[in-house]
Structure formats: structure tokens, C-alpha cells
N, C-alpha and C positions, 0 to 999 in steps of 0.2 A: 592794896596792892594784893593783900591777903584773902578780899571776898574773888578777885581775880582768880587765885591758883583753887579755891576752891568751885567756883563755877564753869572753872574749863576742865575739872577732872578727868572726863570723860576724853577729853583726848590725851591728858598728858599722864605720863607712866614710866615707871624706871623698869625697863625691862629687866628681867634675870643675871647675873651677871658672873664671874667668878668668885664667889663670896673669901676660896685660898688666900686670895692675896688682898692685905689692904690697897689703898690708895694712894700713901708714904709710899711702902715698900717698891710699886710702879712708878713711881716719881724717881725716887732715888735709882733705880735700875736702869729705867732710859735718859739721866743727865746727860751731858754732854755725845752722846753720840749725834752721829751722821744720819742725815737719811741717808745714804749711800751703804752702811754700817748696816741699818737695819734692814734696807732691801736686800742684802746679800746672804743675814740671816734667816731672811723668808723664805729665800730661795733653798738655805738648809734642811727648812721644817716642812717644806712642802708647800709651800704658797707662793707660788710663783706669779707674779703679775696680779696678786692679790692687793688691794689696798694703796695701789697707786694710783694719786690723784694726777690727772692729765692736766701735763708741764706748761699748761698756758695759765694757772694759778701759781704767782707767784709772788714777792716779797714785795710790798710800796716801796719800798727802803733797805737797804744793806749797809750793816755797820760791819766794816773788813779789818779792824782793830780789837774789837771787844766781841765782835758776832751777836751784837745784842738782838740782832731781827729772829737769831735761834731761839727754838724751844721745842719743850716735849709737857705734854699734858693731857688729864683727861675730856673725851670729850662730853661737852654741854650741846644739843642738838636744838637747833630750829629753825621752822620750815613758816614762810609769808611768799603767798601768792597775789597774783593777780587778781585786783578787785575786778568784778562783774557787778557794779551795783551804780544806781543812774546817779549824777554827781554833777549837781546846778551850777550852771558856767550863766555870768559869772556870778560871784557869788558876793552882793555888797558888804563894802568893810564893816559896817559895822555888826554884820552876824558871823566875818569869816575867822575869826579865833576860837568864838563859841562851836564855830562847825567843826573848825580845825580838831580843837581839844577832844570832840565827841567823839570823834574821827579815834584818836590818840588812844582816847581811853576805854572806848569798845569794842573797837576793828582791829588795830592796828599794832595791841601796846607790847610792853617787852615783860611778863612775868616769871621768866627765867630769870630774870636780874635776882629774885628771893634764894636762887638755887647756885648761884654763881661759888662758887670756894676758892681757897688759893690753891694753885695749879690747876684751873679749869681752864679747856681753850672751848673760845664758845664759836661750834660750826653753823654758818648758816645756809639753807640754802634757801636763794632766792630769785631763780632762777625763771628768766621769764620777767620779770621785773621794769625791765626796760630802764630810760631812765628816771630813775628812783631810788634817791638816797637813802635807803634803811640806816648805813652806816653812816656817822658823822664822828665833830671833832668830840662833841658833848660826853655822847652816849658811848662811844670807847672810853673817856676817863671814869666813866663810873663802872664800868665793866671793869676796868682796868684796876680801880681804887680798890675792888671788892677781891681780888686775889687772881684774875683773868690772867693765862701766864699769853695771851692771846689768842685769833680771830684767823678762820678760815672762812671766805663766802663764796659762791659762785655771783652772789648779783653784785647792785651798784653801790659804788662808796665817793662820797661827797666829803666834804673839806677838808682831802687831802693832804694840803698844806700842812694846815695842823698839825693832823696823824703824823705825818711825818716830822712834825719839831717837837712833836710830844715824847716820839720814841714808840712809840704802841706798835708791838708788833701782828699784820695783817696781811693776809696773803689772800689776792685775789686775780680774776685778768684783768690784765695794763689796760685794756679797751673800756674796762667797763666804773662808766664816770656816771653818777646818777646825783642829778641837780636838785630835783627835785624833792618836799615833803613825802612821806606818807598817806595823811592823810590824798583821800579820793584816787589813788593808784594800787595800792595794795593789802591785807588784812593778813593775820597772822593764820597758820591752819594750825600748827604742834609743835607742842615741845616737849625733848626727853623722847621722841618714837625717832625709827631708823630715814637716813635722807641718806642721798644720794650727792657727792660732790665731787667734782669732775669726773667720772665714773667708778668710782670706790663707792662702797658701803657704811657707809658711819653711822656705830650704833651709839647711846649711850653708854659711856666709858670706855668705849677702845679708846688706846690711845695715841694720838697725834705727833708725829712728828716731822717738824720743817727747817728746812734751814736754806743754801742758794740755791740747790738743787730741784727743789719741788720740794711737795708733802708727801706723808704715806701713815696711814695710815692700820693698826698694829690693832688685830681683833686680843682683845682684853685675855678672851681664857687662852691664849698662846702665847700672851706678852713676858713671862717669864725667861719661857727658852729662848726666843728670841732676842731677848736681850742681854740676856748670857753670853750668843752665841758672838751678835753685835760684837760687843765691847773686847769680846779676843779679834775680829776684826781688824777694830779701833786702834791695841795695841800692839799688833805684828804691824798695820801701818803705820802711825807713831815711829816705832822702832829703826823699819828698812827707815825712813822720809829723814831719823833722825841722824843715820848713819852718811845718808847725801847730804844732809847740812855740814855733817864738818871734813869732811870727803874737801867741798865745795866753799869751805871757810863762811858763811851763813852763820848770821846769830840762830841761835833757836828760840824760832818765837814757840806761843801759848798750842801751836798746831802741832810740835815734835816735842812739847815738854811731858812731862809724866803727872 
């Protein structure tokens, strides 16, 4: 894997970021905020319509008790593109495993795994891949085990029953289901370069917030102010709804508790 990182260095880089605020501070500031709070705060700082991912990108599953499908984290960006290489068809059974292994290792690998840290959100631009399951139950577990908080993709996903059962937060177009493996279908194009997800620009290190309302991407250089304002929006909402809960005799759930 390290050889791959060295060999592909011409297209994989970490662009300049706001180094005045470290990752752990940003992760603390965004914790528990809702997409709606963040969007309101983005309006306040003049970032109206910025970072709003198309509402077709929705959670694969929802947990309405503990909201485990919610997350915020720092973007690690990946782009897969459709292949234009000739693929032998059919491939003799005795040769298929070697052929697919070679494709996985040389044309469509996952070198970004080495870059996953606690708090990472893996953002995959795989538009145009068609019926290709670049994401499945096995690799999502690998990413989750390394500290990924969630996944956002424009591409197709397979093994969706298992991903739901494994409770790995994943946001996608619900119509995107990809049954086929990557070999013969797509190639990796870049890691940690700016990508476009549902009409929104995502750069490495930008902050991604996701919940049942969808996904919003906060430019890193504005994140501190945005999250400070969003926290005020959330606290005011909780206070107002808590009073209504009490007026209506409703038990105070976690959405209105301090």
C-alpha cells in the first residue's frame, strides 16, 4: 500500500488549510449540531447556498432513538471514474481471480485507507460509474475500524442490507445500487483533491455535517465562526421546544435537553 502512495503522489496531495485551528477543535465545535443549524449559520456569514449537497443524497438508514446516522467530520476526498479500457469477456474461470486482483491493485485500489483518522468523513465522487458497487459491507467496516465517522458518495453502493445492519453511517442517492465489482468498471482518479458532490464543492479538510435533512459542507476557513453561530441557533431551538414540551406535558427527549 505504501508503494501505491509513493507511486501516485503526482495526483494525491493535501491542499493548504486553515492551520490556526486543529482537527480536534473543529470536531468538538461541530459535535451535535444539526444540518439546519449549520445552514442558518452559513447564511449569517454570507455563505448562502454554499455547501448544500443535493437533497437526493440521503442516509441509507436512520436511527430515531440515538441518531446514530448523524455525523460531522473532516473530509477525505476520493474520485473514481468509469474505465475506458478493453475488458476480455468472458474471462476463463481459472484466470478471473488473478485478473480481478490485478485490477483492484493497479487500477482501482483504495490508497486513501492510509489517510483515514478518527473523525474522517470519506467523500467519494463516483458519478457516472453506473451499476458498480465501489462501496460494500467489507470495505466500509475497514474504514470504520480506522476511525471514519461516515461516508458520503454520488456513486453506487452494494451489500446495503449488511451496511444497515452494521450501522455504518452512509449517505447516497437512494436509487443508486451497484451490484458489480470495480474490476472492469472503474478506476481511481485522485485522492484528496477537490471533488463535487451533489452540486457542492468538497475540499480535503472541509467539515461535513450530515443528518436526516441531508448533507452540508462547511469550508474549513469559515468553520469556527459557522459552528459558534450554529450552536446559538441550536440552543435557542432547544429552549423554545423544551418550553412547548413542558406546556404539552411531553417527556423531555434528547432533542430538547441541554
